[in-house]
VOBA-1610 file (N, C-alpha, C; in pm, whole numbers, padded with zeros to 5 digits, always signed):
BEGIN
Unk+00077-00109+00024Unk-00012+00037-00001Unk+00039+00132-00009Unk+00233+00102+00050Unk+00302+00230+00081Unk+00334+00272-00087Unk+00361+00202-00121Unk+00396+00183-00273Unk+00306+00257-00367Unk+00132+00155-00354Unk+00100+00260-00438Unk+00061+00378-00463Unk+00059+00418-00230Unk+00034+00550-00195Unk+00165+00684-00299Unk+00281+00625-00310Unk+00363+00701-00339Unk+00334+00690-00525Unk+00348+00658-00568Unk+00271+00686-00733Unk+00165+00727-00739Unk+00052+00732-00680Unk+00001+00801-00675Unk-00034+00951-00629Unk+00070+00961-00518Unk+00115+01106-00495Unk+00175+01154-00585Unk+00309+01118-00618Unk+00329+01179-00753Unk+00237+01171-00851Unk+00226+01111-00882Unk+00152+01080-01041Unk-00014+01169-01064Unk-00083+01148-00948Unk-00181+01196-00946Unk-00201+01376-00973Unk-00372+01409-00923Unk-00451+01518-00893Unk-00327+01621-00803Unk-00218+01737-00953Unk-00185+01822-00811Unk-00233+01980-00836Unk-00426+01983-00785Unk-00437+02158-00789Unk-00446+02156-00966Unk-00463+02287-00973Unk-00479+02313-01135Unk-00356+02399-01153Unk-00268+02402-01102Unk-00124+02471-01106Unk-00069+02367-01158Unk-00045+02231-01205Unk+00040+02124-01230Unk-00039+02036-01315Unk-00039+01991-01409Unk-00058+01928-01513Unk-00094+01761-01459Unk-00150+01711-01398Unk-00229+01575-01411Unk-00175+01469-01515Unk-00162+01388-01461Unk-00141+01282-01541Unk-00245+01156-01544Unk-00263+01066-01657Unk-00335+00977-01667Unk-00299+00899-01641Unk-00386+00841-01474Unk-00277+00810-01373Unk-00416+00680-01363Unk-00298+00485-01390Unk-00412+00369-01403Unk-00292+00275-01296Unk-00395+00207-01237Unk-00384+00063-01164Unk-00338-00010-01196Unk-00291-00189-01289Unk-00302-00238-01347Unk-00300-00425-01266Unk-00381-00480-01312Unk-00353-00618-01274Unk-00390-00744-01345Unk-00330-00863-01342Unk-00378-00955-01460Unk-00481-00999-01448Unk-00507-00977-01312Unk-00688-01020-01265Unk-00734-00916-01175Unk-00750-00841-01308Unk-00927-00710-01237Unk-01020-00795-01066Unk-00999-00653-01027Unk-01113-00702-00883Unk-01066-00665-00792Unk-01082-00712-00660Unk-01035-00725-00555Unk-00894-00738-00548Unk-00801-00727-00479Unk-00721-00736-00441Unk-00705-00733-00327Unk-00593-00864-00255Unk-00500-00787-00122Unk-00457-00720-00102Unk-00397-00659+00027Unk-00325-00577+00056Unk-00193-00562+00190Unk-00066-00536+00140Unk-00039-00614+00335Unk-00123-00530+00410Unk-00203-00428+00430Unk-00289-00376+00545Unk-00379-00435+00549Unk-00439-00518+00438Unk-00538-00609+00550Unk-00682-00534+00377Unk-00676-00485+00355Unk-00771-00348+00326Unk-00709-00385+00125Unk-00772-00418+00096Unk-00823-00479-00071Unk-00878-00361-00105Unk-00783-00374-00223Unk-00787-00229-00337Unk-00926-00318-00468Unk-00928-00251-00516Unk-01105-00278-00601Unk-00933-00246-00776Unk-00953-00283-00833Unk-00840-00238-00933Unk-00958-00312-01048Unk-00934-00176-01146Unk-01023-00239-01298Unk-00978-00256-01427Unk-00830-00235-01429Unk-00792-00234-01526Unk-00706-00345-01557Unk-00684-00417-01638Unk-00602-00529-01699Unk-00489-00511-01758Unk-00347-00611-01810Unk-00309-00581-01861Unk-00325-00520-01967Unk-00394-00484-02032Unk-00472-00470-02234Unk-00388-00295-02100Unk-00410-00222-02031Unk-00399-00036-02043Unk-00247-00071-02043Unk-00163-00152-02037Unk+00011-00134-02065Unk+00018-00083-02152Unk-00054-00129-02316Unk-00016-00163-02398Unk+00045+00031-02506Unk-00071+00077-02393Unk-00088+00249-02450Unk+00000+00310-02319Unk+00044+00307-02179Unk+00113+00351-02178Unk+00279+00433-02219Unk+00278+00499-02138Unk+00433+00591-02133Unk+00573+00553-02089Unk+00448+00529-01884Unk+00547+00462-01836Unk+00487+00327-01763Unk+00535+00242-01734Unk+00501+00174-01627Unk+00600+00147-01497Unk+00540+00129-01381Unk+00615+00086-01300Unk+00569-00053-01281Unk+00643-00064-01202Unk+00649-00212-01138Unk+00661-00177-00979Unk+00561-00288-00900Unk+00523-00255-00811Unk+00572-00377-00681Unk+00639-00303-00597Unk+00598-00436-00489Unk+00528-00515-00475Unk+00505-00668-00451Unk+00385-00764-00445Unk+00503-00838-00313Unk+00404-00915-00208Unk+00482-00994-00143Unk+00495-01119-00176Unk+00480-01216-00266Unk+00490-01321-00346Unk+00574-01277-00459Unk+00679-01240-00420Unk+00811-01104-00518Unk+00898-01270-00547Unk+00933-01328-00426Unk+01033-01519-00421Unk+00969-01557-00538Unk+00795-01571-00610Unk+00770-01644-00722Unk+00788-01517-00784Unk+00796-01614-00962Unk+00793-01503-01067Unk+00641-01506-01056Unk+00579-01336-01150Unk+00486-01326-01169Unk+00424-01422-01252Unk+00278-01373-01276Unk+00263-01529-01457Unk+00283-01494-01570Unk+00293-01595-01637Unk+00350-01570-01761Unk+00272-01349-01888Unk+00123-01441-01834Unk+00064-01264-01929Unk+00142-01189-01864Unk+00202-01183-01696Unk+00248-01055-01686Unk+00333-00997-01751Unk+00436-01120-01727Unk+00604-01089-01798Unk+00563-01085-01960Unk+00479-01110-02035Unk+00519-01076-02165Unk+00453-00962-02157Unk+00324-00953-02112Unk+00324-00727-02082Unk+00431-00656-02108Unk+00470-00681-01993Unk+00638-00612-01911Unk+00713-00565-02010Unk+00719-00711-02149Unk+00866-00671-02237Unk+00784-00606-02356Unk+00643-00619-02372Unk+00526-00600-02481Unk+00576-00424-02459Unk+00556-00375-02360Unk+00558-00197-02332Unk+00718-00172-02331Unk+00782-00302-02307Unk+00932-00240-02346Unk+00974-00184-02506Unk+00904-00353-02542Unk+00930-00337-02729Unk+00882-00222-02771Unk+00737-00159-02722Unk+00735-00050-02794Unk+00770+00036-02781Unk+00818+00085-02665Unk+00894+00222-02646Unk+00871+00277-02484Unk+00766+00217-02420Unk+00723+00265-02293Unk+00868+00252-02210Unk+00834+00349-02075Unk+00969+00363-02034Unk+00892+00220-01918Unk+01027+00144-01852Unk+00990+00065-01811Unk+01023+00081-01609Unk+00998+00098-01540Unk+01055+00080-01408Unk+01005+00020-01296Unk+01065-00067-01184Unk+01009-00105-01069Unk+01055-00029-00952Unk+01013-00002-00863Unk+00960+00054-00711Unk+01016-00080-00591Unk+01151-00035-00571Unk+01180-00212-00459Unk+01168-00326-00554Unk+01110-00434-00471Unk+01115-00575-00487Unk+00997-00617-00659Unk+00971-00567-00704Unk+00900-00493-00867Unk+01013-00554-00909Unk+01120-00528-00903Unk+01280-00538-00959Unk+01323-00642-00974Unk+01210-00769-00979Unk+01168-00908-00906Unk+01159-00897-01067Unk+01053-00903-01064Unk+00943-00901-01195Unk+01018-00822-01339Unk+01064-00754-01381Unk+01171-00705-01467Unk+01257-00786-01469Unk+01327-00831-01375Unk+01412-00958-01378Unk+01384-01113-01462Unk+01255-01139-01411Unk+01191-01229-01459Unk+01143-01238-01569Unk+01115-01124-01661Unk+01114-01099-01791Unk+01212-01033-01870Unk+01340-01101-01816Unk+01482-01086-01872Unk+01514-00935-01900Unk+01409-00807-01856Unk+01448-00658-01928Unk+01576-00630-01836Unk+01619-00727-01694Unk+01782-00657-01666Unk+01861-00712-01684Unk+01869-00783-01742Unk+01988-00829-01834Unk+02087-00788-01854Unk+02204-00820-01793Unk+02347-00714-01869Unk+02358-00632-01763Unk+02212-00517-01732Unk+02207-00393-01664Unk+02220-00382-01524Unk+02308-00277-01520Unk+02295-00271-01388Unk+02143-00226-01348Unk+02123-00296-01120Unk+01976-00278-01109Unk+02004-00248-00942Unk+01884-00222-00894Unk+01886-00175-00773Unk+01741-00230-00699Unk+01728-00297-00611Unk+01584-00296-00520Unk+01684-00277-00407Unk+01504-00320-00259Unk+01520-00271-00185Unk+01656-00334-00103Unk+01740-00285-00029Unk+01910-00366+00024Unk+01912-00471+00123Unk+01752-00526+00200Unk+01747-00640+00194Unk+01744-00805+00119Unk+01665-00756-00011Unk+01708-00834-00061Unk+01772-00839-00206Unk+01811-00767-00208Unk+01969-00749-00330Unk+02064-00843-00343Unk+02066-00908-00281Unk+02112-01050-00232Unk+02071-01087-00301Unk+01933-01208-00287Unk+01889-01286-00359Unk+01797-01196-00538Unk+01815-01064-00519Unk+01785-01022-00683Unk+01905-01150-00719Unk+02029-01116-00688Unk+02214-01065-00735Unk+02173-01294-00730Unk+02190-01320-00647Unk+02163-01484-00657Unk+02074-01535-00771Unk+01909-01500-00771Unk+01856-01556-00860Unk+01877-01545-01046Unk+01931-01404-00972Unk+01953-01395-01177Unk+02065-01312-01147Unk+02148-01371-01174Unk+02320-01349-01199Unk+02377-01287-01365Unk+02308-01283-01414Unk+02308-01182-01547Unk+02250-00997-01573Unk+02194-01009-01351Unk+02174-00894-01395Unk+02292-00804-01290Unk+02353-00683-01304Unk+02436-00653-01193Unk+02376-00563-01105Unk+02373-00610-00962Unk+02310-00564-00861Unk+02316-00421-00745Unk+02296-00330-00740Unk+02406-00239-00670Unk+02310-00212-00605Unk+02319-00389-00450Unk+02213-00278-00333Unk+02267-00138-00279Unk+02306-00069-00275Unk+02360+00063-00203Unk+02233+00232-00276Unk+02223+00155-00415Unk+02180+00266-00440Unk+02007+00334-00444Unk+02008+00367-00497Unk+01901+00478-00423Unk+01728+00456-00502Unk+01837+00477-00671Unk+01780+00437-00783Unk+01848+00420-00878Unk+01885+00370-00991Unk+01933+00334-01113Unk+01897+00334-01278Unk+01982+00421-01337Unk+01844+00488-01470Unk+01926+00438-01546Unk+01889+00319-01643Unk+01961+00256-01761Unk+01889+00289-01892Unk+01844+00410-01891Unk+01736+00461-02011Unk+01580+00435-02009Unk+01598+00351-02068Unk+01431+00289-02057Unk+01422+00166-01981Unk+01519+00140-01880Unk+01452+00017-01744Unk+01554+00116-01665Unk+01471+00151-01586Unk+01486+00228-01386Unk+01434+00136-01297Unk+01537+00086-01183Unk+01492+00052-01127Unk+01533+00138-00982Unk+01417+00113-00819Unk+01487+00207-00755Unk+01487+00118-00612Unk+01533+00134-00507Unk+01552+00053-00408Unk+01369+00066-00325Unk+01352+00042-00232Unk+01258-00010-00134Unk+01205+00107-00038Unk+01064+00091+00007Unk+00989+00170+00086Unk+01031+00299+00051Unk+00980+00438+00110Unk+00987+00581+00112Unk+01128+00632-00064Unk+01252+00495-00055Unk+01322+00574-00185Unk+01219+00561-00304Unk+01039+00460-00333Unk+00995+00493-00440Unk+00979+00649-00465Unk+00987+00750-00399Unk+00917+00859-00428Unk+01026+00984-00530Unk+01204+00915-00485Unk+01313+00947-00520Unk+01250+00904-00634Unk+01261+00796-00640Unk+01225+00686-00803Unk+01151+00755-00878Unk+01046+00809-00829Unk+00931+00939-00936Unk+00947+00997-00929Unk+01030+01103-00806Unk+01086+01245-00867Unk+01159+01269-00961Unk+01273+01149-00957Unk+01380+01124-01048Unk+01302+01082-01210Unk+01179+01000-01227Unk+01122+01053-01328Unk+01018+01174-01435Unk+00996+01220-01292Unk+00931+01365-01313Unk+01068+01440-01396Unk+01140+01488-01313Unk+01289+01569-01278Unk+01336+01567-01473Unk+01336+01427-01513Unk+01440+01402-01656Unk+01315+01434-01793Unk+01200+01384-01814Unk+01114+01391-01868Unk+01060+01492-01863Unk+01030+01532-01786Unk+00936+01683-01752Unk+01063+01838-01684Unk+01167+01742-01661Unk+01230+01872-01596Unk+01189+01941-01407Unk+01344+01960-01417Unk+01333+02045-01231Unk+01288+02168-01222Unk+01196+02214-01267Unk+01063+02298-01246Unk+00891+02217-01200Unk+00924+02113-01282Unk+00790+02000-01253Unk+00832+01917-01113Unk+00906+01915-01076Unk+00941+01747-01039Unk+00983+01840-00892Unk+01056+01977-00926Unk+01052+02067-00765Unk+00939+02063-00691Unk+00795+02099-00829Unk+00663+02199-00762Unk+00627+02111-00702Unk+00625+01947-00756Unk+00536+01830-00702Unk+00630+01783-00567Unk+00773+01819-00610Unk+00842+01746-00469Unk+00749+01874-00345Unk+00706+01993-00354Unk+00704+02152-00233Unk+00570+02030-00184Unk+00472+02032-00340Unk+00305+01978-00273Unk+00347+01886-00196Unk+00403+01789-00242Unk+00437+01657-00117Unk+00463+01687+00030Unk+00580+01758-00037Unk+00650+01827+00150Unk+00763+01695+00126Unk+00862+01739+00028Unk+00952+01658-00005Unk+01096+01711-00038Unk+01211+01707-00043Unk+01309+01687-00138Unk+01291+01706-00253Unk+01357+01761-00339Unk+01328+01760-00441Unk+01410+01716-00506Unk+01532+01656-00473Unk+01598+01524-00592Unk+01741+01486-00459Unk+01727+01364-00438Unk+01837+01303-00440Unk+01933+01191-00486Unk+02028+01156-00518Unk+02090+01119-00647Unk+02115+01010-00588Unk+02076+00914-00703Unk+02075+00837-00721Unk+02170+00676-00662Unk+02279+00764-00687Unk+02408+00685-00620Unk+02432+00732-00442Unk+02313+00793-00402Unk+02322+00807-00271Unk+02278+00693-00201Unk+02289+00661-00075Unk+02326+00500+00012Unk+02128+00527+00053Unk+02079+00378+00085Unk+01990+00417+00055Unk+01936+00438+00228Unk+02044+00321+00340Unk+01960+00379+00460Unk+02073+00423+00550Unk+02032+00550+00603Unk+02063+00648+00656Unk+02047+00689+00794Unk+02091+00721+00893Unk+02032+00742+00962Unk+01927+00923+00972Unk+01947+01029+00896Unk+01879+01102+00863Unk+01906+01191+00718Unk+01737+01066+00662Unk+01843+01012+00507Unk+01858+01131+00438Unk+01768+01258+00438Unk+01736+01380+00343Unk+01782+01493+00427Unk+01919+01602+00382Unk+01926+01733+00494Unk+01881+01810+00491Unk+01724+01826+00380Unk+01639+01958+00423Unk+01592+01897+00543Unk+01578+01802+00572Unk+01494+01801+00713Unk+01595+01708+00834Unk+01712+01710+00801Unk+01800+01707+00940Unk+01807+01709+01076Unk+01775+01637+01192Unk+01779+01665+01234Unk+01879+01687+01383Unk+01976+01781+01313Unk+02089+01819+01401Unk+02061+02010+01346Unk+02006+02003+01424Unk+01948+02194+01420Unk+02127+02286+01384Unk+02203+02258+01437Unk+02334+02360+01389Unk+02310+02258+01231Unk+02327+02172+01178Unk+02326+02104+01122Unk+02232+02205+01021Unk+02110+02169+01026Unk+02008+02166+00951Unk+02027+02340+00942Unk+02040+02469+01013Unk+02051+02573+00994Unk+02165+02638+00874Unk+02265+02537+00882Unk+02405+02522+00783Unk+02350+02500+00632Unk+02255+02416+00641Unk+02290+02398+00498Unk+02178+02481+00407Unk+02020+02545+00509Unk+01940+02613+00466Unk+02006+02771+00510Unk+02128+02809+00551Unk+02221+02919+00491Unk+02246+02879+00384Unk+02350+02774+00327Unk+02395+02731+00219Unk+02310+02754+00081Unk+02210+02673+00096Unk+02055+02736-00007Unk+02063+02781-00103Unk+02078+02942+00042Unk+01973+03063-00012Unk+02162+03203-00024Unk+02237+03147-00060Unk+02352+03140-00078Unk+02464+03112-00172Unk+02420+03009-00270Unk+02495+02969-00384Unk+02558+03053-00464Unk+02545+03132-00475Unk+02622+03239-00511Unk+02777+03251-00506Unk+02821+03228-00298Unk+02906+03227-00330Unk+02949+03047-00356Unk+03128+03122-00297Unk+03264+02993-00248Unk+03162+02868-00201Unk+03102+02853-00097Unk+03079+02822+00004Unk+03201+02705+00039Unk+03318+02737+00106Unk+03423+02642+00089Unk+03387+02525+00230Unk+03405+02394+00264Unk+03382+02338+00355Unk+03399+02470+00515Unk+03528+02496+00472Unk+03560+02551+00651Unk+03480+02673+00646Unk+03417+02771+00594Unk+03325+02815+00602Unk+03185+02776+00693Unk+03076+02646+00578Unk+03003+02578+00641Unk+03068+02567+00779Unk+03156+02482+00830Unk+03157+02419+00991Unk+03255+02556+01035Unk+03263+02689+00982Unk+03250+02793+01125Unk+03096+02823+01128Unk+03040+02829+01085Unk+02880+02825+01075Unk+02812+02780+01126Unk+02821+02597+01178Unk+02798+02555+01273Unk+02874+02517+01398Unk+03009+02605+01367Unk+03045+02592+01516Unk+03115+02418+01523Unk+03192+02398+01429Unk+03216+02261+01428Unk+03400+02271+01367Unk+03523+02212+01392Unk+03620+02195+01342Unk+03580+02148+01196Unk+03640+02119+01052Unk+03629+02077+00953Unk+03621+01872+00952Unk+03670+01876+00991Unk+03689+01697+01025Unk+03569+01665+01125Unk+03514+01780+01210Unk+03370+01691+01284Unk+03270+01707+01197Unk+03279+01866+01125Unk+03127+01833+01042Unk+03132+01795+00920Unk+03240+01754+00878Unk+03269+01629+00753Unk+03158+01505+00794Unk+03240+01422+00962Unk+03121+01349+00939Unk+03001+01315+00985Unk+03023+01479+01103Unk+02859+01446+01087Unk+02774+01496+00939Unk+02771+01559+00873Unk+02710+01544+00729Unk+02652+01438+00694Unk+02816+01425+00656Unk+02742+01261+00596Unk+02719+01144+00696Unk+02720+01145+00762Unk+02673+01097+00912Unk+02490+01093+00874Unk+02496+01256+00831Unk+02296+01285+00837Unk+02258+01273+00662Unk+02368+01299+00619Unk+02291+01320+00482Unk+02383+01202+00405Unk+02488+01150+00409Unk+02503+00993+00352Unk+02579+01061+00207Unk+02621+01135+00243Unk+02667+01254+00170Unk+02813+01320+00190Unk+02899+01365+00099Unk+02930+01427+00157Unk+02913+01584+00103Unk+03019+01710+00180Unk+02925+01859+00135Unk+02951+01822+00003Unk+03125+01860+00000Unk+03099+01869-00163Unk+03003+01830-00313Unk+03000+01688-00247Unk+02876+01667-00311Unk+02751+01711-00337Unk+02737+01778-00186Unk+02618+01750-00178Unk+02558+01919-00241Unk+02659+02017-00243Unk+02685+02126-00296Unk+02640+02127-00448Unk+02762+02036-00548Unk+02700+02041-00675Unk+02595+01992-00730Unk+02505+01837-00655Unk+02377+01846-00644Unk+02314+01947-00628Unk+02298+02008-00543Unk+02237+02158-00554Unk+02277+02230-00602Unk+02344+02251-00657Unk+02362+02412-00749Unk+02325+02345-00941Unk+02387+02179-00967Unk+02329+02184-01098Unk+02208+02169-01094Unk+02151+02153-00978Unk+02011+02133-00949Unk+01901+02326-00988Unk+01963+02377-00924Unk+01900+02497-00903Unk+01903+02583-01120Unk+02017+02484-01129Unk+02087+02542-01257Unk+02037+02469-01397Unk+01950+02384-01334Unk+01827+02339-01409Unk+01677+02410-01371Unk+01693+02446-01268Unk+01541+02510-01259Unk+01565+02700-01343Unk+01690+02716-01328Unk+01690+02846-01407Unk+01747+02845-01545Unk+01709+02716-01570Unk+01732+02727-01733Unk+01589+02662-01818Unk+01510+02603-01694Unk+01448+02601-01727Unk+01278+02684-01762Unk+01344+02785-01686Unk+01224+02917-01588Unk+01304+03031-01649Unk+01369+03051-01722Unk+01393+03156-01733Unk+01434+03189-01828Unk+01464+03301-01906Unk+01549+03328-02012Unk+01674+03418-01985Unk+01745+03378-01842Unk+01900+03458-01815Unk+01986+03348-01885Unk+02095+03421-01947Unk+02205+03407-01984Unk+02235+03247-01918Unk+02364+03203-01969Unk+02423+03063-01948Unk+02490+03151-01777Unk+02563+03213-01865Unk+02710+03258-01833Unk+02607+03310-01641Unk+02543+03394-01653Unk+02445+03448-01546Unk+02422+03341-01505Unk+02302+03217-01506Unk+02290+03152-01428Unk+02408+03077-01336Unk+02532+03068-01420Unk+02625+03025-01385Unk+02677+03138-01251Unk+02697+03232-01230Unk+02722+03324-01162Unk+02619+03281-01013Unk+02514+03283-01063Unk+02412+03246-00992Unk+02409+03170-00852Unk+02426+03032-00935Unk+02475+02893-00807Unk+02627+02891-00824Unk+02750+02947-00848Unk+02808+02901-00821Unk+02937+02850-00835Unk+02880+02917-01010Unk+03009+02928-01052Unk+03147+02987-01135Unk+03173+02992-01151Unk+03282+03125-01179Unk+03299+03141-01325Unk+03208+03045-01368Unk+03188+03081-01513Unk+03122+02974-01591Unk+03055+03001-01728Unk+02986+02911-01824Unk+03062+02803-01836Unk+03132+02816-01884Unk+03237+02654-01909Unk+03257+02589-01812Unk+03306+02694-01668Unk+03267+02556-01539Unk+03153+02452-01559Unk+03039+02518-01605Unk+02867+02543-01543Unk+02880+02392-01574Unk+02869+02429-01775Unk+02873+02385-01871Unk+02979+02165-01852Unk+03077+02246-01789Unk+03192+02095-01735Unk+03123+01993-01676Unk+03077+02059-01567Unk+02973+01983-01450Unk+02852+01960-01533Unk+02803+02043-01595Unk+02642+02015-01640Unk+02680+01820-01754Unk+02790+01907-01777Unk+02767+01728-01895Unk+02820+01641-01847Unk+02951+01682-01762Unk+02940+01546-01661Unk+02846+01457-01583Unk+02761+01544-01596Unk+02656+01456-01425Unk+02562+01437-01457Unk+02460+01541-01590Unk+02404+01565-01618Unk+02399+01470-01801Unk+02502+01522-01832Unk+02520+01442-02022Unk+02475+01506-02070Unk+02496+01650-02070Unk+02446+01730-02224Unk+02505+01879-02127Unk+02500+01997-02256Unk+02545+02084-02214Unk+02404+02197-02192Unk+02433+02300-02122Unk+02317+02397-02023Unk+02195+02437-02172Unk+02249+02488-02249Unk+02195+02504-02374Unk+02144+02364-02420Unk+02201+02279-02456Unk+02056+02212-02501Unk+01961+02107-02368Unk+01986+02147-02281Unk+01891+02048-02174Unk+01764+02178-02172Unk+01872+02300-02183Unk+01702+02437-02214Unk+01631+02397-02346Unk+01716+02383-02386Unk+01609+02356-02564Unk+01517+02243-02515Unk+01579+02092-02470Unk+01480+01992-02428Unk+01362+02089-02361Unk+01330+02102-02259Unk+01223+02166-02169Unk+01175+02278-02222Unk+01229+02340-02284Unk+01193+02538-02364Unk+01186+02587-02519Unk+01131+02697-02544Unk+01178+02730-02660Unk+01265+02800-02667Unk+01353+02851-02559Unk+01453+02959-02533Unk+01590+02871-02624Unk+01644+02949-02644Unk+01794+02923-02797Unk+01871+02916-02692
//
């Protein structure tokens, strides 16, 4: 039920300010479907609904140790063949693996079942620590609340940072966590850090991205030594200060590219890069395209 709630929340209606999606739940046997909460769901759509879907997400189910029925595997394979994005949340990855869609690819799942997935499907490269892994038209995500990260990543990838950020704000979530971030953390998102001093410093950094923001300055504001700050930062966020800042700068650059007509040079300075060339290098390395190409993907601005 958690997985159903996550995808319904992200891809459901968010008022008049954001476009809605044509969202549907499907099953091989329409009708009442039992759930782990004991409350059945009545699902009216069969597998034929997958034939016209742009995105198919295989959700976790309690019987994942047994492969799904052949019609389910055939429908997943057919969806992929006709061009759908096919994703899996948590142990939904077992369905994609059984359909052969993960062969020769990297994938992740809930860390507790990663070893089982690797043992059952040696042709899949299982990365148990990743929040999600994007392999083009096949995307897999970790368990439980990491489903939000998977869905927001899909929104960001297909519709841009502005929409992903708007939906994240609507459901009161951080807008982006890198897929390589560890699955299990003491405090998994920096925006909700329970260390008050650290949280204050992170909030200040988000408001001052145009500054260099060396770790020494962040540590000073947190009234910590650089070593203590780096250790507590990593324990709270699962990443380093440098990696967190880089992700934040690039996410801010994405939104400015989508929502403004500011020159790339100006955007670079606003998010803390010394020049457009530096922003371009980081953008190509981390996003795979230069900033101007990214802008053309989501806007009509040259």
